[in-house]
C-alpha positions, 0 to 999 in steps of 0.5 A: 490619938495616941502622942510619942515622943522624944523632946523632955519637958524641962523641970529641974531634977526630971530633965536629968532623969529624961535625958537619960532616958533619951541617952538609953533610948538611942543606944539602945535602936543604935545597938538593936541596927549593928547587932543585925547587920554585924551578923549580916541577917535580914533586916526588915524596912521596920526594923530599922528605926533611927533610918526612919523615927528622924522623919517621922517628927512632928508629923500625924501618922496613919499606918497600915499594918497587920499581923505581920507588922512585927519587930521580932516579937514586939508589934511596929504599933507598939514599939512605935507608940513605946509604953515606957512606965516612967513617971515623967512626960513628955513632948510630943513627936509625932502621934499615930492617928489611926490605923488602915487595916486589910483583909484579914483585919489589923490582927489577921484573924479574918477568913479570906474574904470576910468583912473587916469592920472599924474598931478601935484596938484595945490595946492602945486605943486608936481607930482603926478604919478598914479597907477591905468591906464597902471601902477600900481607898481612904475618902479624902476626909480619913487621911485630910488630918494625916502627914504621912502614911506607913505602909508595912506588911508583908505580901507573899508574891503573888498578883491576887493576895489583896495587899498589894491591891490596899497598896495601890488605893492607900498610894492613890488616896495619898497622890490625890490629896499631898500625902507621902507614902513610906513603905517599909519594905521586907523582902517576898519568898516568891520573889525568886522567880517571875512566872504567869500570865501577865493580867488583861485590863478587861480582868482588873479586880480587887485580885488583880489591879495591875498589868504584872504576872501571877508570881511578879518577884518583886518586893512591895516596896520594888513594886509600888514604885512601879506601879509609882512611875508607870502610872499606874495609879488612876489618872497616872498620878503620883505619890510622894514615895519613899523605901525603907528598903531591906538589909541583907535581902536578895532575889535569891535570899530563901526566906521563912516567914516569922508571922502567917500572912494569912490564917490559911497560909501556915507555913513556908510550903503553903506561901511557896504553893499558894502561886500555884494552887491558888487557881483553883479556887477558881474550880470546884476543888477544894484546895484544903480550906477546912482542913488544918493544911491548906494550900499543900492539899487538894481534892474533891468527893470522887475517889478519883482524883487521888488516893489522899482524902481529907475532909472540909470542916468549919474552922473559925478564924480559918474556914467557917464555910469550906467547899466541900464542908462536911465530904470526904474529898480525894485528892493529892497531899503535897507535903512532901514536896519539894517548893516549886522553882515556877509557877505549876500548871500541872495539877490543875491540867491533870485534875480537870481531865479527871472531871465530869463534870468539866461544863462545872470545873471552872467558875468565873472567878478563875479569869481573874485569878488568871488574870485572862480567859486564855488560861481557862480557853486554852485546859479545857482545848487539852493545850499542854502546860509547855504550849500554854506556859510559851504564849505566855513569854513575849507578855513575860519578857516585856514585864521583865524588861519593866521590872529591871527599871525598879528593882531594889535588890540584886536579881536571880537573872 
């Protein structure tokens, strides 16, 4: 447990030093916010210390964070711990009692699907509890000593990106145990459109927990409000929820992520292509795992699939057991492609047509990713992209009408 402090211990000369220290701290926080605001640059929730620090005063805190939880060059945990080297004691303000880590772990070094284990952060000695393994929802015992849980993780706006599933379970556990959730919001790099089939209840899983389309066009803060108010938590419970909004952000704002959100989304293009190319994860086609260009290339060990070649290999920290490992794959390189304006089915349909193993092209996972079994069946039936997308429109229209109630930022429509 780490104790962070604001109120100084009164002790003659030390009192003067403490007052000076606090004055500098307050001044720095104030100036930090003013500098960011004056430039009209994006100010993420975590950067607004002067807004949410008072809400943490006197609280025992749980933190849901990973490698994306940064304030400039510093991790949010390190900022809050405030490792100053002053030689005077400071009394308690709030305590970070526990860190909860999602898929890929606290420092974001675990591969997709790899079990994340409990640990202790070497730097701060705070205990880390994994929420990506056997346990995905905190037990009452794990949060009984907490007053509030702070969620600060960068999302990419796709339904099957599991950070929002972790957020769901955090909210549910807090609702059931009378704890507050504070979301430090961040922009959605794919927040400028809504597209894809809406998830059907029978295909609910950890890669799709809510009746939303593949691309939902919401920040985690907006989505958390929707989950809470639409009664999507177990039993319709609602948690005490607050969102620290992003300043100077709209759903048309272009946002380049300062930190890779996961090991296999290494750049802006991979993040933009992810909602479309991730559907290939439910097929026999490689999306470039086992290379340094995942989600910007696709291929299969057959020249019929394209002229671009790559060979997936084991890469520690990215993919140690990639699909078609050590086999020469032929396919497409999207490195010169402009960012898509919507969800594309073009290449999924084209690759299915080229496959001479159509009975093995799709696996069961495609239905969980799509949130429906209709997509794979429609492609098998030979429907065009336009015909398939036409079947989504009724569900999308209903979702968009619900979505409007929870938007915190100017929309693209």
